[in-house]
Structures are given as structure tokens and as C-alpha cells.
N, C-alpha and C positions, 0 to 999 in steps of 0.2 A: 891514626884512624884507619887508613887503608895501607896495605903493603903489597908489594909485587907478588909475594908468595901466595896470596889469596887469588890471584888472577892467572896463576900458572899451574900446569899439570905436567910433571916430568920435564920441566924446562921449556915447555911450549906455552905461549900466551893463548888462553882459552876463554877470555872474558866475552868475546863476541860469538862464541859457538852457539848459544841458544838462539840468537837471531838468525843465523844460517839455518838451523834446524827448523825454525818456525817458517821461514820462507820456503824451504823445501817441502814442508807439509802443505802449505798453501798451494804450491804448484802441483803437488800430487793430488790434492783435493780437486783442483780444477781439471786435472786429467780424468779423474773419476767422474766428474760431472759431464765431461765431453763424451766419455765412453758409454755411459748409461743413457739410452734414448729418452726415457721419460724426463730425466733431469736436464738433458741437453735442450729439450724443447721448452721446458718451463723456466729454467734458471739462466742458461748460458746464451749470450748473443755475441756477435763478432766484436763489438766494442769492448765487452768485458774480457774476452780472451786476449785481445791485443793489449789492452791496458794492464791487466794483471801480469801477463808475460813480460811486457816491456818494463814495468816498474820493478818486478822481481829481479830481472837481469841487471838493471841499472843499480838498484839498491845493493844487491849482493856484490857487484863489482866494486862499488864504492866502499863497502864494508871490508872487502878483501884488501883494497888499497890502503885504507886507514889502519887496518890490522897490521900491515907491513910496516907502516910508519911507526906505529906504537912499538912493535917488536924491535925495530932498529934502535929506537931511543932507549928502550929498557935493556937492551943487550940480551934478549931472549931469542929462542928459535921460533920460527914460524909454525903455525898450526896446519899440518898437512891435511887434517880432516876438514878444515874450513875450505881449503882449496878444492878438495874433492867435492864438497857440498856445492861450491860455486859451479863446478863443471856439471854436476847433476842438475842444478837449477837451470843452467844454460841449455842443456840437452832437453830437459823436460819442457821448457818453454817453447823451444823449436818444435818439439813433438806435438805439443798442445796446439800450436798454430797450424801445423800441417794436418793434424787430425780434424780440427774444426773445419778447415777449408775442404777437406775430403768429404766429411759428412754433410756439409752444407751443399755441396754440389750433387751429392747422392739424392737429396730431397728429403 
């Protein structure tokens, strides 16, 4: 039914890569909402920024951890791109929090 070959690309386990990309796009969309003043006033509030940032970092961290467990069990190499996407999600989430606090103090 399923084989390891369909989940790997050049020896790296890439099954969870689309989830990392989706989380990265969500965090980037939130950044866009924070930067554009009209969208920031209509759509974004502090609770949404904190919630989305927190959930994105926790979820991507858990995915990276489970990805490492699966890779170890299957004897494949890890996905460097997933690790880089985790770092991007972490940095963008912190930037989103900082920018929202900065803009909310500006008025």
C-alpha cells in the first residue's frame, strides 16, 4: 500500500514538508495583515497575533520532533528544509509579536 520511497526525496523524509510550508504561509499572511494599516485595524487583534504565533511555533516544533522520530525509525536522513522552515516560523512569529506591540503603542 504505502512504501518509504513515496515519502522520501533524495534520501530525506519529506512527508511533513507541506505542513511546514502551510504554517509558514499562515505566519507570513499574519505578518502582511500586521504591516498593512487597514487590515491591522479590521482583522488583527492582540489575541489573534499571540494565538496564531504561539500555535504555529508549538505545532511546527512538535512536527519537527515527530519528523526526527520517524526519520530515525525508517533509517532515512532528516529534512534540512523542514528545519529551516521551523526557524523561519519561529523568527516570523517573534517578529509578528514585536511588530504588533510596536504598532499598537503607536496608536
